[in-house]
N, CA and C atoms as an extended XYZ file, in Angstrom:
429
Properties=species:S:1:pos:R:3:atomname:S:1:resname:S:1:resid:I:1 pbc="F F F"
N       -45.126      126.831      224.160 N   MET     1
C       -43.853      127.273      224.820 CA  MET     1
C       -42.795      127.548      223.727 C   MET     1
N       -42.132      128.559      223.942 N   ASN     2
C       -40.958      128.895      222.831 CA  ASN     2
C       -39.796      129.177      223.864 C   ASN     2
N       -38.686      128.823      223.199 N   ARG     3
C       -37.446      128.885      223.862 CA  ARG     3
C       -36.451      129.636      222.998 C   ARG     3
N       -35.570      130.435      223.506 N   VAL     4
C       -34.220      131.067      223.028 CA  VAL     4
C       -33.144      130.514      223.685 C   VAL     4
N       -32.245      129.934      222.838 N   LEU     5
C       -30.996      129.349      223.297 CA  LEU     5
C       -29.821      129.649      222.477 C   LEU     5
N       -28.789      130.022      223.065 N   ARG     6
C       -27.493      130.324      222.223 CA  ARG     6
C       -26.978      129.057      221.930 C   ARG     6
N       -26.133      129.068      220.715 N   GLY     7
C       -25.718      127.908      220.110 CA  GLY     7
C       -25.212      126.896      221.177 C   GLY     7
N       -24.217      127.251      222.097 N   HIS     8
C       -23.588      126.272      222.769 CA  HIS     8
C       -24.442      125.729      223.955 C   HIS     8
N       -25.507      126.342      224.210 N   HIS     9
C       -26.557      125.594      225.027 CA  HIS     9
C       -27.235      124.554      224.490 C   HIS     9
N       -27.241      124.494      223.063 N   LEU    10
C       -28.026      123.523      222.374 CA  LEU    10
C       -27.127      122.054      222.519 C   LEU    10
N       -25.902      122.209      223.087 N   LEU    11
C       -25.023      121.104      223.465 CA  LEU    11
C       -25.064      120.736      225.007 C   LEU    11
N       -25.248      121.876      225.681 N   CYS    12
C       -24.960      121.827      227.161 CA  CYS    12
C       -26.162      120.964      227.584 C   CYS    12
N       -27.306      121.211      227.170 N   VAL    13
C       -28.622      120.344      227.658 CA  VAL    13
C       -28.351      118.985      227.510 C   VAL    13
N       -27.489      118.300      226.875 N   HIS    14
C       -27.371      117.020      226.853 CA  HIS    14
C       -26.529      116.353      227.739 C   HIS    14
N       -25.670      117.318      228.206 N   GLY    15
C       -24.727      116.838      229.229 CA  GLY    15
C       -25.178      117.181      230.828 C   GLY    15
N       -26.000      118.365      230.719 N   PHE    16
C       -26.236      118.899      232.019 CA  PHE    16
C       -26.596      117.696      233.207 C   PHE    16
N       -26.029      117.960      234.274 N   ARG    17
C       -26.396      116.958      235.470 CA  ARG    17
C       -26.559      117.801      236.898 C   ARG    17
N       -27.141      119.201      236.652 N   GLY    18
C       -27.715      119.820      237.754 CA  GLY    18
C       -26.506      120.646      238.437 C   GLY    18
N       -25.366      120.639      237.833 N   MET    19
C       -24.304      121.588      238.385 CA  MET    19
C       -24.655      122.928      237.619 C   MET    19
N       -24.238      124.114      238.284 N   GLY    20
C       -24.401      125.407      237.637 CA  GLY    20
C       -23.361      126.491      238.359 C   GLY    20
N       -23.714      127.760      237.995 N   TYR    21
C       -23.127      128.912      238.620 CA  TYR    21
C       -23.847      129.270      239.816 C   TYR    21
N       -25.112      128.764      239.865 N   SER    22
C       -25.758      129.370      241.183 CA  SER    22
C       -27.103      128.201      241.134 C   SER    22
N       -27.786      128.227      242.345 N   GLU    23
C       -28.929      127.452      242.446 CA  GLU    23
C       -30.075      127.722      241.594 C   GLU    23
N       -30.234      129.150      241.244 N   THR    24
C       -31.208      129.642      240.405 CA  THR    24
C       -30.895      129.245      239.017 C   THR    24
N       -29.676      129.372      238.628 N   PHE    25
C       -29.254      128.957      237.310 CA  PHE    25
C       -29.195      127.519      237.007 C   PHE    25
N       -29.045      126.805      238.154 N   ALA    26
C       -29.238      125.147      237.875 CA  ALA    26
C       -30.545      124.906      237.797 C   ALA    26
N       -31.464      125.552      238.676 N   ASP    27
C       -33.020      125.230      238.689 CA  ASP    27
C       -33.639      125.573      236.999 C   ASP    27
N       -33.150      126.762      236.646 N   THR    28
C       -33.679      127.272      235.348 CA  THR    28
C       -33.058      126.195      234.182 C   THR    28
N       -31.728      125.859      234.182 N   MET    29
C       -31.307      124.744      233.227 CA  MET    29
C       -32.000      123.453      233.376 C   MET    29
N       -32.266      123.116      234.691 N   THR    30
C       -33.146      121.945      234.784 CA  THR    30
C       -34.536      121.848      234.038 C   THR    30
N       -35.023      122.974      234.073 N   GLU    31
C       -36.369      123.302      233.397 CA  GLU    31
C       -36.187      123.237      231.982 C   GLU    31
N       -35.322      123.765      231.447 N   ILE    32
C       -34.958      123.993      229.919 CA  ILE    32
C       -34.502      122.388      229.626 C   ILE    32
N       -33.682      121.737      230.258 N   VAL    33
C       -33.152      120.485      229.842 CA  VAL    33
C       -34.332      119.485      229.832 C   VAL    33
N       -35.125      119.689      230.787 N   LYS    34
C       -36.544      118.652      230.800 CA  LYS    34
C       -37.228      118.945      229.511 C   LYS    34
N       -37.310      120.199      229.320 N   GLU    35
C       -38.286      120.369      227.978 CA  GLU    35
C       -37.627      119.737      226.831 C   GLU    35
N       -36.182      120.102      226.683 N   ILE    36
C       -35.385      119.634      225.362 CA  ILE    36
C       -35.431      118.034      225.345 C   ILE    36
N       -35.253      117.321      226.579 N   ARG    37
C       -35.217      115.925      226.563 CA  ARG    37
C       -36.583      115.250      226.458 C   ARG    37
N       -37.663      115.960      226.700 N   ASP    38
C       -38.967      115.332      226.564 CA  ASP    38
C       -39.356      115.019      225.214 C   ASP    38
N       -39.562      113.767      224.768 N   GLU    39
C       -39.852      113.295      223.395 CA  GLU    39
C       -41.298      113.319      222.999 C   GLU    39
N       -41.948      113.777      224.124 N   THR    40
C       -43.602      113.861      223.881 CA  THR    40
C       -44.102      115.226      223.368 C   THR    40
N       -42.965      116.038      223.447 N   ILE    41
C       -43.621      117.489      223.047 CA  ILE    41
C       -42.541      118.036      221.882 C   ILE    41
N       -42.823      119.086      221.216 N   ASP    42
C       -42.080      119.610      220.241 CA  ASP    42
C       -42.545      121.252      220.145 C   ASP    42
N       -41.378      121.978      220.147 N   PHE    43
C       -41.651      123.463      220.201 CA  PHE    43
C       -40.527      124.157      219.670 C   PHE    43
N       -40.882      125.338      219.182 N   PRO    44
C       -39.967      126.071      218.331 CA  PRO    44
C       -38.855      126.841      219.500 C   PRO    44
N       -37.727      126.851      218.884 N   ILE    45
C       -36.518      127.230      219.562 CA  ILE    45
C       -35.687      128.064      218.658 C   ILE    45
N       -35.490      129.492      219.039 N   GLN    46
C       -34.729      130.432      218.370 CA  GLN    46
C       -33.096      130.220      218.784 C   GLN    46
N       -32.464      129.999      217.759 N   VAL    47
C       -30.871      129.966      218.248 CA  VAL    47
C       -30.412      131.200      217.919 C   VAL    47
N       -29.298      131.574      218.798 N   GLN    48
C       -28.680      133.004      218.826 CA  GLN    48
C       -27.164      132.764      219.199 C   GLN    48
N       -26.853      134.011      219.322 N   MET    49
C       -25.289      133.924      219.726 CA  MET    49
C       -25.323      135.201      220.758 C   MET    49
N       -26.423      135.186      221.450 N   LEU    50
C       -26.571      136.271      222.388 CA  LEU    50
C       -27.100      135.718      223.718 C   LEU    50
N       -27.273      136.427      224.850 N   LEU    51
C       -27.999      136.006      225.849 CA  LEU    51
C       -29.253      135.271      225.661 C   LEU    51
N       -29.554      134.321      226.516 N   ASP    52
C       -30.773      133.441      226.120 CA  ASP    52
C       -31.580      133.112      227.404 C   ASP    52
N       -32.463      132.114      227.366 N   ASP    53
C       -33.088      131.751      228.526 CA  ASP    53
C       -32.438      131.303      229.857 C   ASP    53
N       -31.306      130.620      229.358 N   ALA    54
C       -30.407      130.072      230.412 CA  ALA    54
C       -29.666      131.190      231.136 C   ALA    54
N       -29.188      132.036      230.230 N   CYS    55
C       -28.433      133.220      230.546 CA  CYS    55
C       -29.193      134.223      231.601 C   CYS    55
N       -30.353      134.275      231.545 N   ALA    56
C       -31.459      135.181      232.094 CA  ALA    56
C       -31.202      134.807      233.767 C   ALA    56
N       -30.917      133.572      234.185 N   ALA    57
C       -30.814      133.219      235.571 CA  ALA    57
C       -29.439      133.053      235.989 C   ALA    57
N       -28.199      133.465      235.036 N   CYS    58
C       -27.090      133.316      235.463 CA  CYS    58
C       -26.418      134.420      236.253 C   CYS    58
N       -25.792      134.338      237.168 N   PRO    59
C       -25.181      135.191      237.949 CA  PRO    59
C       -24.085      136.391      237.127 C   PRO    59
N       -23.784      135.762      236.196 N   HIS    60
C       -22.700      136.322      235.259 CA  HIS    60
C       -23.400      137.145      234.018 C   HIS    60
N       -24.770      137.271      234.126 N   ASN    61
C       -25.602      138.052      233.143 CA  ASN    61
C       -25.278      139.600      233.184 C   ASN    61
N       -24.634      140.085      232.309 N   GLY    62
C       -24.208      141.520      232.297 CA  GLY    62
C       -25.272      142.285      231.443 C   GLY    62
N       -26.520      141.901      231.408 N   GLY    63
C       -27.540      142.688      230.930 CA  GLY    63
C       -27.452      142.372      229.353 C   GLY    63
N       -26.388      142.566      228.647 N   THR    64
C       -26.415      142.334      227.299 CA  THR    64
C       -25.192      141.276      226.763 C   THR    64
N       -24.375      140.984      227.772 N   VAL    65
C       -23.088      140.065      227.485 CA  VAL    65
C       -23.088      139.324      228.706 C   VAL    65
N       -22.278      138.233      228.464 N   CYS    66
C       -21.648      137.432      229.598 CA  CYS    66
C       -20.591      138.128      230.239 C   CYS    66
N       -20.843      138.451      231.549 N   ALA    67
C       -19.671      139.035      232.373 CA  ALA    67
C       -19.054      138.297      233.315 C   ALA    67
N       -18.837      137.092      233.071 N   ALA    68
C       -17.967      136.357      234.201 CA  ALA    68
C       -16.512      136.797      233.909 C   ALA    68
N       -16.046      137.362      232.931 N   GLY    69
C       -14.648      137.614      232.981 CA  GLY    69
C       -14.590      138.500      231.732 C   GLY    69
N       -13.291      139.130      231.629 N   PRO    70
C       -12.969      140.189      230.622 CA  PRO    70
C       -13.282      139.679      229.075 C   PRO    70
N       -12.982      138.466      229.136 N   GLN    71
C       -13.007      137.760      227.661 CA  GLN    71
C       -14.011      136.781      227.517 C   GLN    71
N       -15.081      136.611      228.525 N   SER    72
C       -16.108      135.663      228.623 CA  SER    72
C       -17.296      135.922      227.313 C   SER    72
N       -17.496      136.872      227.003 N   GLU    73
C       -18.404      137.007      225.900 CA  GLU    73
C       -17.918      136.725      224.653 C   GLU    73
N       -16.595      137.047      224.354 N   ASP    74
C       -15.809      136.640      223.190 CA  ASP    74
C       -15.815      135.090      223.073 C   ASP    74
N       -15.590      134.498      224.329 N   HIS    75
C       -15.346      133.007      224.376 CA  HIS    75
C       -16.662      132.185      224.029 C   HIS    75
N       -17.746      132.751      224.578 N   VAL    76
C       -19.079      132.078      224.689 CA  VAL    76
C       -19.697      132.366      223.209 C   VAL    76
N       -19.294      133.390      222.746 N   THR    77
C       -19.821      133.711      221.203 CA  THR    77
C       -19.175      132.918      220.159 C   THR    77
N       -17.674      132.390      220.457 N   SER    78
C       -17.196      131.783      219.643 CA  SER    78
C       -17.464      130.358      219.629 C   SER    78
N       -17.942      129.811      221.045 N   MET    79
C       -18.335      128.368      221.128 CA  MET    79
C       -19.818      128.336      220.482 C   MET    79
N       -20.616      129.394      220.611 N   ASP    80
C       -21.948      129.629      219.788 CA  ASP    80
C       -21.559      129.428      218.177 C   ASP    80
N       -20.693      130.123      217.702 N   ARG    81
C       -20.514      130.278      216.298 CA  ARG    81
C       -20.105      128.830      215.889 C   ARG    81
N       -19.158      128.167      216.657 N   ARG    82
C       -18.746      126.720      216.231 CA  ARG    82
C       -19.887      125.755      216.327 C   ARG    82
N       -20.676      125.842      217.116 N   VAL    83
C       -21.786      124.852      217.365 CA  VAL    83
C       -22.736      125.130      216.088 C   VAL    83
N       -23.091      126.400      215.873 N   LEU    84
C       -24.118      126.614      214.698 CA  LEU    84
C       -23.437      126.270      213.461 C   LEU    84
N       -22.169      126.491      213.097 N   ASN    85
C       -21.604      126.078      212.052 CA  ASN    85
C       -21.709      124.428      211.755 C   ASN    85
N       -21.478      123.888      212.822 N   LYS    86
C       -21.342      122.392      212.857 CA  LYS    86
C       -22.687      121.672      212.594 C   LYS    86
N       -23.839      122.360      213.268 N   LEU    87
C       -25.111      122.003      212.954 CA  LEU    87
C       -25.818      122.419      211.805 C   LEU    87
N       -24.961      123.460      211.041 N   GLY    88
C       -25.391      124.160      209.852 CA  GLY    88
C       -26.845      125.085      210.085 C   GLY    88
N       -26.741      125.737      211.381 N   LEU    89
C       -27.836      126.629      211.664 CA  LEU    89
C       -27.537      128.240      211.476 C   LEU    89
N       -28.610      128.886      211.398 N   GLN    90
C       -28.343      130.289      211.144 CA  GLN    90
C       -28.513      131.147      212.577 C   GLN    90
N       -27.869      132.042      213.046 N   PRO    91
C       -28.072      132.752      214.088 CA  PRO    91
C       -29.679      133.651      213.945 C   PRO    91
N       -30.298      133.307      214.699 N   GLY    92
C       -31.694      134.086      214.871 CA  GLY    92
C       -32.601      133.021      214.173 C   GLY    92
N       -32.242      131.994      213.755 N   GLY    93
C       -33.179      130.966      213.026 CA  GLY    93
C       -33.978      130.348      214.039 C   GLY    93
N       -35.126      129.913      213.704 N   ILE    94
C       -36.118      129.128      214.481 CA  ILE    94
C       -36.283      127.684      214.017 C   ILE    94
N       -36.032      126.908      214.991 N   TYR    95
C       -36.087      125.423      214.614 CA  TYR    95
C       -36.838      124.617      215.542 C   TYR    95
N       -37.512      123.554      215.183 N   SER    96
C       -38.115      122.880      216.243 CA  SER    96
C       -37.140      122.180      217.201 C   SER    96
N       -37.765      121.783      218.292 N   GLN    97
C       -36.886      121.111      219.368 CA  GLN    97
C       -36.326      119.707      218.801 C   GLN    97
N       -37.546      119.113      218.017 N   SER    98
C       -37.070      117.733      217.637 CA  SER    98
C       -35.932      117.865      216.571 C   SER    98
N       -35.929      118.954      215.640 N   GLU    99
C       -35.026      118.881      214.588 CA  GLU    99
C       -33.585      119.345      215.252 C   GLU    99
N       -33.556      119.938      216.248 N   LEU   100
C       -32.273      120.466      216.874 CA  LEU   100
C       -31.749      119.215      217.430 C   LEU   100
N       -32.493      118.445      218.248 N   VAL   101
C       -32.080      117.107      218.810 CA  VAL   101
C       -31.620      116.324      218.036 C   VAL   101
N       -32.235      116.073      216.716 N   ARG   102
C       -31.823      115.053      215.577 CA  ARG   102
C       -30.428      115.536      214.961 C   ARG   102
N       -30.412      117.067      214.730 N   LEU   103
C       -29.149      117.352      214.121 CA  LEU   103
C       -27.987      117.345      215.009 C   LEU   103
N       -28.239      117.273      216.302 N   THR   104
C       -27.173      117.249      217.285 CA  THR   104
C       -26.757      115.822      217.279 C   THR   104
N       -27.737      114.840      217.363 N   ALA   105
C       -27.389      113.349      217.420 CA  ALA   105
C       -26.664      113.074      216.179 C   ALA   105
N       -27.049      113.650      215.055 N   GLU   106
C       -26.381      113.245      213.524 CA  GLU   106
C       -24.963      113.883      213.443 C   GLU   106
N       -24.841      114.994      213.930 N   LYS   107
C       -23.777      116.056      213.534 CA  LYS   107
C       -22.622      116.015      214.558 C   LYS   107
N       -22.920      115.831      216.002 N   ILE   108
C       -21.901      115.934      217.050 CA  ILE   108
C       -21.601      114.734      217.307 C   ILE   108
N       -20.241      114.637      217.570 N   GLN   109
C       -19.788      113.414      218.306 CA  GLN   109
C       -19.029      113.944      219.416 C   GLN   109
N       -18.846      112.940      220.585 N   ALA   110
C       -18.419      113.303      221.793 CA  ALA   110
C       -16.953      114.055      221.618 C   ALA   110
N       -16.044      113.556      220.739 N   ASP   111
C       -14.920      113.991      220.587 CA  ASP   111
C       -14.657      115.426      219.899 C   ASP   111
N       -15.766      115.869      219.087 N   ASP   112
C       -16.072      117.012      218.425 CA  ASP   112
C       -16.063      118.302      219.665 C   ASP   112
N       -16.367      117.731      220.845 N   LEU   113
C       -16.528      118.801      221.925 CA  LEU   113
C       -15.118      119.436      222.181 C   LEU   113
N       -14.025      118.605      222.154 N   ASP   114
C       -12.761      119.184      222.399 CA  ASP   114
C       -12.498      120.462      221.714 C   ASP   114
N       -12.996      120.450      220.277 N   HIS   115
C       -12.918      121.679      219.358 CA  HIS   115
C       -13.994      122.624      219.603 C   HIS   115
N       -15.238      122.175      219.508 N   VAL   116
C       -16.240      123.001      219.491 CA  VAL   116
C       -16.465      123.866      220.872 C   VAL   116
N       -16.198      123.135      221.998 N   CYS   117
C       -16.260      123.666      223.237 CA  CYS   117
C       -14.876      123.946      224.042 C   CYS   117
N       -13.892      124.121      223.207 N   ALA   118
C       -12.412      124.349      223.680 CA  ALA   118
C       -12.445      125.560      224.703 C   ALA   118
N       -11.968      125.169      225.866 N   GLY   119
C       -11.732      126.498      226.769 CA  GLY   119
C       -13.230      126.487      227.875 C   GLY   119
N       -13.970      125.548      227.471 N   CYS   120
C       -15.284      125.724      228.444 CA  CYS   120
C       -14.860      124.904      229.898 C   CYS   120
N       -15.209      125.492      231.032 N   SER   121
C       -14.737      125.045      232.323 CA  SER   121
C       -15.463      123.746      232.629 C   SER   121
N       -16.564      123.487      232.195 N   TRP   122
C       -17.454      122.269      232.436 CA  TRP   122
C       -16.798      121.062      231.445 C   TRP   122
N       -16.112      121.312      230.438 N   LEU   123
C       -15.812      120.025      229.594 CA  LEU   123
C       -14.846      119.119      230.410 C   LEU   123
N       -14.112      119.427      231.355 N   SER   124
C       -13.339      118.594      232.035 CA  SER   124
C       -14.048      117.495      232.963 C   SER   124
N       -15.422      117.782      233.169 N   TYR   125
C       -16.155      116.861      233.960 CA  TYR   125
C       -16.585      115.598      233.337 C   TYR   125
N       -16.459      115.706      231.972 N   GLY   126
C       -16.922      114.472      231.174 CA  GLY   126
C       -18.483      114.319      230.923 C   GLY   126
N       -19.294      115.006      231.593 N   VAL   127
C       -20.633      114.744      231.510 CA  VAL   127
C       -21.083      115.288      230.094 C   VAL   127
N       -20.493      116.371      229.484 N   CYS   128
C       -20.927      116.811      228.279 CA  CYS   128
C       -20.659      115.775      227.108 C   CYS   128
N       -19.497      115.025      227.157 N   LYS   129
C       -19.270      113.901      226.294 CA  LYS   129
C       -20.131      112.764      226.581 C   LYS   129
N       -20.249      112.336      227.670 N   GLU   130
C       -21.232      111.365      228.088 CA  GLU   130
C       -22.673      111.646      227.485 C   GLU   130
N       -23.285      112.744      227.679 N   GLY   131
C       -24.409      113.390      227.292 CA  GLY   131
C       -24.573      113.071      225.727 C   GLY   131
N       -23.803      113.722      224.916 N   ILE   132
C       -23.549      113.450      223.549 CA  ILE   132
C       -23.707      111.905      223.050 C   ILE   132
N       -22.774      111.232      223.788 N   GLU   133
C       -22.718      109.681      223.572 CA  GLU   133
C       -24.089      109.100      223.707 C   GLU   133
N       -24.879      109.377      224.835 N   ASN   134
C       -26.037      108.796      225.011 CA  ASN   134
C       -27.193      109.353      224.033 C   ASN   134
N       -27.150      110.525      223.734 N   LEU   135
C       -27.896      111.164      222.484 CA  LEU   135
C       -27.726      110.331      221.177 C   LEU   135
N       -26.499      110.092      220.838 N   ARG   136
C       -26.082      109.395      219.625 CA  ARG   136
C       -26.640      108.055      219.703 C   ARG   136
N       -26.852      107.474      221.039 N   ARG   137
C       -27.457      105.946      220.994 CA  ARG   137
C       -28.790      106.115      221.003 C   ARG   137
N       -29.485      107.224      220.894 N   GLY   138
C       -30.749      107.480      220.855 CA  GLY   138
C       -31.626      107.568      222.207 C   GLY   138
N       -30.828      107.870      223.222 N   ASN   139
C       -31.411      108.029      224.670 CA  ASN   139
C       -31.374      109.460      224.960 C   ASN   139
N       -32.428      110.245      224.372 N   ILE   140
C       -32.550      111.532      224.605 CA  ILE   140
C       -32.871      111.933      226.051 C   ILE   140
N       -33.688      111.231      226.578 N   SER   141
C       -34.147      111.633      228.037 CA  SER   141
C       -33.132      110.953      228.904 C   SER   141
N       -32.060      110.368      228.603 N   GLN   142
C       -30.973      109.961      229.356 CA  GLN   142
C       -31.442      109.504      230.787 C   GLN   142
N       -32.356      108.633      230.847 N   LYS   143
C       -32.897      108.255      232.120 CA  LYS   143
C       -32.153      106.989      232.519 C   LYS   143
């Protein structure tokens, strides 16, 4: 199994609680999250600042850009850039799932999301910060 994820989705997977833009998107994210949180497997993930595996099921997928609104692509790309910078990752780089989870736990604190994810509509729900706090406590599966 191989995955392609945009930078900000590396954080979303830890706070995801089944909500989404559509049922198809939520189902796809549920599958991705299950894989990322599975400590019994390890697989390569290419990180990027482009549409990814999660975006493929999103109703805002504009083919090559996020089309949720006029500034959506710029917004999500800026979040991607901030996440990759914070984690010390290169766009297009391929990393193991375990390495990405470890780096996130080591380098991202819940309060970092206020800056890294600034403007994200999901941030106000609190589940993202809760997910990062759980990860930092060593609870990747968040059961």
